[in-house]
C-alpha positions in Angstrom: 34.7 1.6 -8.6 31.4 2.1 -6.7 29.3 5.1 -7.6 29.1 7.8 -4.9 25.9 7.7 -2.8 23.4 10.3 -3.9 22.8 13.0 -1.3 20.1 15.6 -2.2 21.1 19.3 -2.1 18.6 20.0 0.7 19.8 17.2 2.9 19.7 17.8 6.7 18.1 21.2 6.4 14.7 22.5 7.6 13.3 21.5 4.2 13.4 17.9 5.4 10.5 18.7 7.7 8.4 20.4 5.0 6.7 17.3 3.5 5.1 16.0 6.8 4.2 19.6 7.8 2.3 20.1 4.5 0.6 16.7 4.8 -0.6 17.4 8.4 -1.8 21.0 7.7 -3.7 19.8 4.5 -5.3 16.9 6.4 -6.6 19.2 9.2 -7.8 21.8 6.6 -9.4 19.5 4.0 -10.5 16.7 6.4 -9.2 14.3 3.7 -6.3 12.2 4.9 -5.4 10.0 1.8 -4.7 12.9 -0.7 -3.0 15.0 2.0 -0.5 12.3 2.8 0.1 11.7 -0.9 0.8 15.4 -1.5 3.3 15.3 1.3 5.0 12.3 -0.2 5.2 13.9 -3.6 6.7 17.0 -2.2 9.3 14.9 -0.4 10.1 13.1 -3.7 10.5 16.5 -5.5 12.8 17.9 -2.8 14.9 14.7 -2.9 15.3 14.6 -6.7 15.9 18.3 -7.2 12.5 18.6 -8.9 13.3 16.1 -11.6 10.2 14.2 -12.9 11.8 10.7 -13.3 13.8 10.9 -10.1 10.6 12.0 -8.2 8.5 9.1 -9.5 11.2 6.5 -8.9 11.9 7.7 -5.4 8.2 7.9 -4.4 7.2 4.5 -5.7 10.4 2.4 -5.6 12.1 3.8 -2.5 8.9 4.9 -0.9 5.7 2.8 -1.3 7.3 -0.4 -2.5 10.2 0.0 0.0 7.9 0.3 3.0 5.6 -2.5 1.9 8.6 -4.9 1.4 10.0 -4.0 4.8 9.6 -7.1 7.0 8.6 -5.1 10.2 5.9 -3.2 8.4 4.5 -6.3 6.7 4.4 -8.1 10.0 2.2 -5.2 11.4 -0.1 -5.4 8.4 -0.5 -9.1 8.8 -1.3 -8.6 12.5 -3.8 -5.9 11.5 -5.6 -8.2 9.0 -5.7 -11.2 11.4 -7.1 -8.9 14.2 -9.8 -7.7 11.7 -10.7 -11.3 10.9 -11.0 -12.2 14.6 -13.2 -9.1 15.3 -15.4 -10.2 12.3 -15.6 -13.7 13.8 -16.5 -12.4 17.3 -19.3 -10.4 15.8 -20.6 -13.3 13.7 -20.4 -15.7 16.6 -22.4 -13.3 18.7 -19.7 -12.8 21.3 -19.6 -9.0 20.8 -23.4 -8.8 21.1 -23.5 -11.0 24.2 -20.8 -8.9 25.8 -22.8 -5.8 25.0 -25.8 -7.2 26.7 -23.7 -8.3 29.7 -22.1 -4.9 29.9 -25.5 -3.1 29.7 -26.5 -4.9 32.9 -23.3 -4.2 34.7 -22.2 -0.8 33.3 -25.1 1.6 34.0 -23.8 5.0 32.7 -21.7 6.9 30.2 -19.1 7.5 32.9 -19.0 3.8 33.7 -18.6 2.9 30.0 -15.7 5.4 29.6 -14.0 4.3 32.9 -14.3 0.6 31.7 -12.6 1.6 28.5 -9.7 3.3 30.4 -9.3 0.4 32.7 -9.1 -2.1 29.8 -6.6 0.1 28.0 -4.4 0.3 31.1 -4.6 -3.5 31.5 -3.5 -4.2 27.9 -0.1 -2.6 28.2 2.0 -5.0 26.1 1.8 -3.1 22.8 0.1 0.0 21.6 -1.2 -1.5 18.3 -2.6 -4.5 20.2 -4.1 -2.1 22.7 -5.9 0.1 20.2 -7.5 -2.7 18.2 -8.4 -4.9 21.1 -9.9 -2.2 23.4 -11.8 -0.8 20.4 -13.3 -4.1 19.4 -14.3 -5.0 23.0 -15.7 -1.6 24.1 -17.4 -0.3 20.9 -20.7 -2.0 21.6 -20.7 -0.7 25.2 -19.8 2.9 24.4 -22.3 3.0 21.5 -25.1 1.9 23.8 -24.3 4.6 26.3 -24.0 7.2 23.5 -20.3 8.0 23.8 -19.1 9.5 20.5 -16.7 7.5 18.4 -14.3 10.5 18.6 -14.3 10.3 22.4 -13.8 6.5 22.3 -10.8 7.0 19.9 -9.3 9.5 22.3 -9.7 7.1 25.3 -8.1 4.3 23.3 -5.3 6.5 22.0 -4.6 8.0 25.5 -4.3 4.5 27.0 -2.1 3.1 24.2 1.4 4.7 23.9 1.1 6.7 27.2 0.5 3.5 29.1 3.0 1.4 27.1 5.8 3.9 27.8 5.5 3.5 31.6 5.1 -0.3 31.4 8.4 -2.2 32.0 7.0 -5.3 30.1 6.1 -3.9 26.8 7.4 -3.5 23.2 8.1 0.2 24.0 10.3 -0.7 26.9 12.2 -3.0 24.6 12.6 -0.2 22.0 13.9 2.4 24.5 16.3 -0.2 26.1 17.7 -0.8 22.6 18.5 2.9 22.0 20.5 3.4 25.3 23.9 2.2 24.2 26.7 1.7 26.6 24.3 1.8 29.6 21.9 -0.6 31.4 19.0 0.3 29.3 16.3 -1.5 31.3 17.5 0.0 34.6 17.4 3.4 33.0 13.9 2.8 31.7 12.6 1.8 35.2 14.3 4.9 36.8 12.8 7.2 34.1 9.1 6.1 34.8 8.5 8.6 37.6 9.7 11.4 35.4 7.5 10.5 32.5 5.1 13.4 33.3 3.2 13.5 30.0 2.2 9.8 30.2 1.2 10.1 33.9 -0.7 13.4 33.5 -2.5 12.1 30.4 -4.1 9.4 32.6 -4.9 12.0 35.3 -6.5 14.3 32.7 -8.5 11.5 31.1 -10.0 10.2 34.3 -10.7 13.8 35.5 -12.5 14.6 32.3 -14.7 11.5 32.5 -15.5 11.8 36.2 -16.3 15.5 36.0 -18.2 15.0 32.7 -16.2 17.7 31.0 -15.5 18.1 27.3 -14.2 21.1 25.3 -13.2 22.1 21.8 -14.6 20.1 18.9 -14.9 17.0 21.1 -17.8 18.8 22.9 -19.7 19.0 19.6 -19.1 15.3 19.0 -20.3 14.4 22.5 -23.3 16.6 22.4 -24.3 15.1 19.0 -23.7 11.6 20.4 -26.2 12.4 23.2 -28.8 13.0 20.5 -27.9 9.7 18.8 -25.3 10.8 16.2 -22.1 9.0 17.2 -20.1 10.2 14.2 -21.1 13.9 13.8 -19.8 13.9 10.2 -22.5 11.4 9.3 -20.1 8.6 8.2 -18.3 5.7 9.8 -14.9 5.4 8.2 -13.7 2.0 9.2 -16.1 -0.6 7.9 -19.6 -1.5 8.9 -19.4 -5.0 10.3 -20.6 -4.0 13.8 -24.2 -5.1 13.3 -25.7 -7.0 16.2 -26.0 -10.7 15.3 -28.8 -12.7 16.9 -27.2 -16.1 17.8 -26.5 -18.4 20.6 -23.2 -16.6 21.3 -22.2 -15.9 24.9 -19.8 -13.6 26.6 -17.2 -16.4 26.6 -17.2 -16.2 22.8 -15.6 -12.7 23.1 -13.5 -13.2 26.3 -11.9 -16.5 25.2 -10.5 -15.1 21.8 -9.2 -11.9 23.5 -7.5 -13.8 26.4 -6.1 -16.3 23.8 -4.8 -13.4 21.7 -3.1 -11.8 24.7 -1.4 -15.1 25.8 -0.4 -16.0 22.3 1.0 -12.5 21.5 3.1 -12.5 24.8 4.4 -16.0 23.9 5.1 -14.8 20.4 7.1 -11.7 21.6 9.2 -13.6 24.1 9.8 -16.3 21.5 11.4 -13.7 19.2 13.5 -12.5 22.2 14.9 -16.1 22.6 13.0 -16.9 25.8 12.8 -20.6 24.8 16.6 -20.6 24.1 17.4 -19.7 27.7 17.0 -16.0 27.9 15.2 -14.6 31.0 11.6 -13.2 30.7 12.6 -9.5 31.0 15.6 -10.0 28.8 13.4 -11.7 26.2 11.0 -8.8 26.2 13.9 -6.3 25.9 15.2 -8.2 22.8 11.9 -9.1 21.2 10.8 -8.2 17.7 7.2 -6.9 18.3 6.2 -7.1 14.7 7.1 -10.8 14.3 5.8 -11.7 17.8 2.4 -10.1 17.3 2.1 -11.6 13.8 2.9 -15.1 15.0 0.8 -14.7 18.2 -2.3 -13.4 16.4 -2.1 -16.2 13.8 -2.1 -19.0 16.4 -4.8 -17.2 18.3 -6.9 -17.1 15.1 -6.5 -20.9 14.6 -7.4 -21.6 18.2 -10.5 -19.4 18.0 -11.7 -21.1 14.8 -11.4 -24.5 16.6 -13.1 -23.1 19.7 -16.1 -21.7 17.8 -16.4 -25.0 15.9 -16.3 -27.0 19.2 -18.9 -24.6 20.7 -21.0 -24.9 17.5 -21.5 -21.2 17.2 -19.6 -20.9 13.9 -19.0 -23.5 11.2 -15.6 -23.7 9.5 -17.1 -22.2 6.3 -18.6 -19.3 8.3 -15.3 -18.6 9.9 -13.6 -18.5 6.5 -16.3 -16.1 5.2 -15.1 -13.7 7.9 -11.6 -13.6 6.3 -12.4 -11.1 3.4 -14.8 -9.3 5.7 -12.1 -8.7 8.3 -9.6 -7.7 5.6 -12.0 -5.2 4.1 -12.6 -3.6 7.5 -8.8 -2.9 7.9 -8.2 -1.6 4.3 -8.5 2.1 5.3 -6.1 1.7 8.2 -3.6 -0.2 6.0 -3.8 2.5 3.3 -3.2 5.3 5.8 -0.4 3.4 7.4 1.3 2.7 4.1 1.2 6.4 3.2 2.4 7.4 6.7 5.3 5.0 6.4 6.1 6.3 2.9 6.1 9.9 4.2 8.5 8.9 6.9 10.8 7.3 4.3 10.7 10.6 2.4 11.8 12.6 5.5 14.5 10.1 6.3 15.9 10.4 2.8 16.0 14.2 3.2 18.0 13.9 6.5 15.4 15.0 9.0 17.2 13.0 11.7 20.5 14.6 11.1 19.0 18.1 11.0 17.3 17.6 14.4 20.3 15.9 15.9 22.5 18.9 15.0 20.0 21.3 16.6 20.0 19.2 19.8 23.8 19.1 20.0 23.8 22.9 19.8 21.1 23.2 22.5 22.9 20.8 24.8 25.8 23.3 25.3 23.4 25.9 26.7 21.6 26.1 30.1 21.7 22.5 31.2 18.9 22.8 33.8 16.5 23.8 31.0 17.6 20.9 28.8 14.8 18.5 29.8 12.1 21.0 28.9 13.9 21.8 25.6 14.2 18.1 24.8 10.5 17.6 25.6 9.5 20.3 23.1 11.9 19.1 20.4 10.8 15.5 20.8 7.1 16.7 20.6 7.7 18.6 17.4 9.8 15.8 15.8 7.3 13.0 16.6 4.4 15.1 15.5 6.1 16.0 12.1 7.4 12.4 11.4 4.6 10.4 13.1 7.0 8.1 14.9 7.9 7.9 18.6 10.5 5.1 18.2 12.3 7.1 15.4 12.4 10.1 17.8 13.9 7.9 20.6 16.5 6.7 18.1 17.5 10.3 17.2 17.5 12.0 20.6 18.3 9.3 23.3 21.9 8.7 22.0 22.5 12.5 22.1 21.2 12.7 25.7 23.4 9.8 26.8 26.4 11.3 25.1 25.8 14.7 26.8 25.3 13.4 30.4 26.8 9.9 30.7 30.1 11.0 32.4 28.8 14.1 34.2 25.3 14.0 35.6 23.5 10.6 35.7 20.3 12.1 37.3 20.0 14.7 34.5 20.5 11.9 32.0 17.5 10.0 33.5 15.3 13.2 33.5 16.3 14.1 29.9 15.8 10.5 28.6 12.3 10.6 30.2 11.6 14.0 28.7 12.6 12.6 25.3 10.3 9.6 25.8 7.4 11.8 27.1 7.8 14.3 24.2 7.9 11.6 21.6 4.7 10.0 23.0 3.1 13.5 23.1 3.9 14.3 19.5 3.0 10.8 18.3 -0.2 10.9 20.3 -1.7 13.8 18.3 0.0 13.4 14.9 -2.3 12.5 12.0 0.5 10.5 10.4 1.3 8.5 13.5 0.6 4.7 13.2 -0.7 4.6 16.8 -3.2 7.4 16.1 -4.2 5.6 12.9 -4.7 2.4 14.9 -6.8 4.2 17.5 -9.1 5.5 14.7 -9.3 1.9 13.3 -10.1 0.5 16.8 -12.9 3.0 17.4 -14.1 2.8 13.8 -13.9 6.6 13.8 -13.1 9.0 10.9 -9.4 9.6 11.2 -9.3 13.4 10.8 -12.2 13.7 13.4 -10.1 11.7 15.9 -7.1 13.9 15.3 -8.9 17.3 15.4 -10.9 16.4 18.6 -8.0 15.1 20.6 -5.4 17.8 19.8 -6.8 20.4 22.4 -6.6 17.7 25.1 -3.0 16.8 24.2 -2.0 20.5 24.1 -3.3 21.0 27.7 -1.3 18.1 29.1 1.8 19.0 27.0 1.8 22.5 28.4 1.6 21.3 32.0 4.3 18.7 31.2 6.6 21.4 29.9 6.3 23.3 33.2 7.0 20.1 35.2 10.2 19.5 33.2 11.4 23.0 33.8 10.9 22.4 37.6 12.4 18.9 37.4 15.5 20.3 35.7 16.2 22.4 38.8 15.0 20.2 41.7 16.2 16.9 40.1 13.6 14.9 42.0 10.4 13.3 40.4 8.0 13.9 43.3 7.5 17.7 43.6 7.1 18.3 39.8 4.6 15.4 39.5 2.5 16.7 42.4 2.5 20.2 40.9 1.6 18.7 37.5 -1.3 16.7 38.9 -2.6 19.8 40.8 -2.3 22.0 37.6 -4.0 19.4 35.5 -7.0 19.0 37.9 -7.2 22.7 38.3 -7.4 23.2 34.5 -10.1 20.6 34.2 -12.1 22.4 37.0 -11.6 25.7 35.2 -12.8 24.3 31.9 -15.8 22.8 33.6 -16.7 26.1 35.2 -16.3 28.0 31.9 -18.3 25.5 29.8 -21.1 25.4 32.5 -21.1 29.2 32.7 -21.3 29.4 28.8 -24.1 26.8 28.7 -26.1 28.7 31.4 -25.6 31.9 29.5 -26.9 30.4 26.3 -30.0 29.0 28.1 -30.7 32.4 29.8 -29.9 34.3 26.7 
């Protein structure tokens, strides 16, 4: 006879959300992310075991840390991270990054130009958010550093063009994830129809471009940008993610950076459609919908690495031994990101074991019986909070999208589309600013920025767009058309940026006159 499955006393109650809330609050207060995450993990273990010492230790280490590190998907992401770190180290050693920096200094003349180029590259690399963060960071760091853009601002630009762009790109790992959660419906068709309603993603791009063009910054980001103008790119006086960005004098050319990046993109796309059985007869879109992003990125990055090593040897800019010397160097550069990711995944495992999903699902079922026209706005807020607390967009999709489909599938297909889009937008919003989100961690790694600095500087920016998005979802719930709410959202976003610019300019003038 099998033993009954253990269910903790606090299962599917508000206590399930306490561990991530404690970890996030501690991280923002102490500015120390490793210990904050670990404290959250331990609290999760205590709540799960009923405060028993042995049960807590076993759950934290066996079910938690060891469990997430033996998960094939997580391990694939870690391998991808390491390979990308090695490729960045090789591009620096070969002189490709330095050559690109010199080329960019001729063609990109200003801070505004450097930031717009970062945004453009981020929009173009829409395949996967991890891939976006690390690639855009490695390419644009030399350029933004030269034009005295703070690492915190670079991290924000990277983060704001990662998940928000991927969630409105039909050919991306995110489209594949959402499609998989819409059971009993044509998931890809629903994803396409939901794009115009994804107000948070669209307004984030509007906000980002507006801030750059109008040269506006506020909150703690303004301090970072002011300090960067004086030559201090970090403000806290420390670079968290490695120090292998030194300029290398060599015969490297721009092609030594462009070729590996293009090879990486091509190989990763091939890797992803390979996992979706494209080469077994599946269509391109179908292959992307069914792909395993972790395996695809891992395989693609490995083959890109091999091709890059051969390319550098043929170009005689790096010998084979020099390429191999970059392996431990690239690994070391990614250790902080891997450590934070491991703790973030473990914290998510703790909340899962406490029934956070079930608790939120129950709340949503109760809310869905209320005022239906307000439901998109309610779903947006719930998805924001859940993604912020758990650090996962995809997990939020998995909880909320099936509930939305169940609520509207036989009654109101338009409201189903709006509500699914609100869920996607809210999940991206919460994930965008959560200290324990893997995408946020990747953006810090890509910009080589202190992780807590990145989180604390971008939260005010996210809150502004989230507030406007909430209003647009209230309007969308009543008009049930994407155009009017989007126009109103864009007008509100630009108006807020103008207002912030006016207030900051007035304050600066007052300080000068005072």
